[in-house]
C-alpha positions as CSV (number, residue, x, y, z in Angstrom):
1,M,-38.3,21.8,-10.4
2,A,-41.1,24.0,-9.0
3,K,-44.6,23.3,-7.7
4,I,-47.0,25.7,-9.4
5,T,-50.6,26.0,-8.6
6,Y,-52.9,26.9,-11.5
7,I,-56.4,28.0,-10.5
8,E,-59.1,27.9,-13.1
9,H,-61.6,30.7,-13.3
10,N,-64.2,28.4,-11.5
11,G,-61.8,27.9,-8.6
12,T,-60.6,24.4,-9.5
13,Q,-56.9,24.1,-8.4
14,H,-54.2,22.1,-10.1
15,E,-50.8,21.8,-8.3
16,V,-48.2,20.4,-10.6
17,E,-44.4,20.1,-10.7
18,V,-42.8,21.8,-13.6
19,A,-39.2,21.2,-14.7
20,N,-36.7,24.0,-14.6
21,G,-36.2,25.6,-18.0
22,L,-39.8,25.2,-19.1
23,T,-42.2,28.1,-19.0
24,V,-45.3,28.3,-16.8
25,M,-47.3,28.0,-20.0
26,E,-45.5,24.7,-21.0
27,G,-46.2,23.4,-17.5
28,A,-49.9,24.0,-18.0
29,R,-49.9,22.5,-21.5
30,D,-47.9,19.4,-20.5
31,N,-50.3,18.7,-17.6
32,N,-53.5,19.3,-19.6
33,I,-54.6,22.2,-17.4
34,P,-57.6,24.0,-18.9
35,G,-57.7,27.7,-19.3
36,I,-54.4,28.4,-20.9
37,E,-54.7,28.0,-24.7
38,A,-51.2,29.1,-25.8
39,D,-52.3,29.6,-29.5
40,C,-48.9,31.0,-30.6
41,G,-46.9,28.2,-28.9
42,G,-45.0,30.5,-26.6
43,A,-43.8,33.1,-29.1
44,C,-45.3,36.0,-27.2
45,A,-47.5,36.7,-30.3
46,C,-50.9,36.4,-28.6
47,S,-52.4,36.8,-25.2
48,T,-54.0,33.3,-24.8
49,C,-51.7,32.3,-22.0
50,H,-52.7,35.2,-19.8
51,V,-53.0,34.7,-16.1
52,Y,-53.3,36.8,-12.9
53,V,-50.3,36.2,-10.6
54,D,-51.1,35.9,-6.9
55,A,-50.3,39.2,-5.3
56,A,-47.6,37.7,-3.1
57,W,-45.7,36.8,-6.2
58,V,-45.9,40.0,-8.3
59,E,-42.7,41.5,-7.0
60,K,-40.8,38.2,-7.0
61,L,-41.1,37.7,-10.8
62,P,-38.8,39.3,-13.4
63,A,-40.2,42.5,-14.9
64,K,-42.3,42.4,-18.0
65,D,-40.5,43.4,-21.2
66,D,-42.0,45.7,-23.8
67,M,-43.3,42.9,-26.0
68,E,-45.2,41.2,-23.1
69,E,-46.6,44.6,-22.1
70,D,-47.9,45.1,-25.7
71,M,-49.5,41.6,-25.9
72,L,-51.2,42.1,-22.5
73,D,-53.1,45.0,-24.1
74,F,-55.0,42.3,-26.1
75,A,-55.8,40.1,-23.1
76,Y,-59.2,39.7,-21.5
77,Q,-59.6,42.1,-18.6
78,P,-55.8,42.7,-17.9
79,D,-54.7,43.8,-14.5
80,A,-51.8,46.3,-14.7
81,A,-50.1,44.8,-11.6
82,R,-51.0,41.1,-11.7
83,S,-51.4,40.1,-15.4
84,R,-48.7,38.1,-17.0
85,L,-48.2,35.9,-20.0
86,T,-47.2,32.5,-18.9
87,C,-45.0,31.9,-21.9
88,Q,-42.7,34.6,-20.6
89,L,-42.2,33.1,-17.2
90,K,-39.3,30.6,-17.1
91,V,-39.5,28.1,-14.4
92,T,-36.6,28.0,-11.8
93,D,-36.4,26.7,-8.3
94,E,-37.2,30.3,-7.2
95,L,-40.8,29.9,-8.6
96,N,-41.6,27.0,-6.2
97,G,-45.0,27.8,-4.8
98,L,-46.1,30.2,-7.6
99,V,-49.9,30.6,-7.8
100,V,-51.6,31.8,-11.0
101,Q,-55.3,32.2,-11.7
102,M,-56.8,32.0,-15.2
103,P,-59.2,34.7,-16.4
104,E,-62.7,34.0,-17.4
105,K,-61.7,33.5,-21.0
106,Q,-58.7,33.9,-23.3
107,I,-58.8,36.1,-26.3
């Protein structure tokens, strides 16, 4: 289980515990956190679960695969270093303390 902090674009913070094996997207969905739409349900077929990972976490996460890189091209104002799709981030104990911020909108 990992505590993950989701920060809405307006600055509202939500700290929730997410079970290992779920994705960061599922943690947001299951806890009714606004700002992550997840239209494709986690299939990495859209960019509506896009977030900006806190800079301190960028190097601690697994690398993006080609499919995630391609989908991020469709995200709203992607950041080459910090943008991730939360459906591609599996929760483990190592993600305890992860902080992600939602963009102004999802497209």
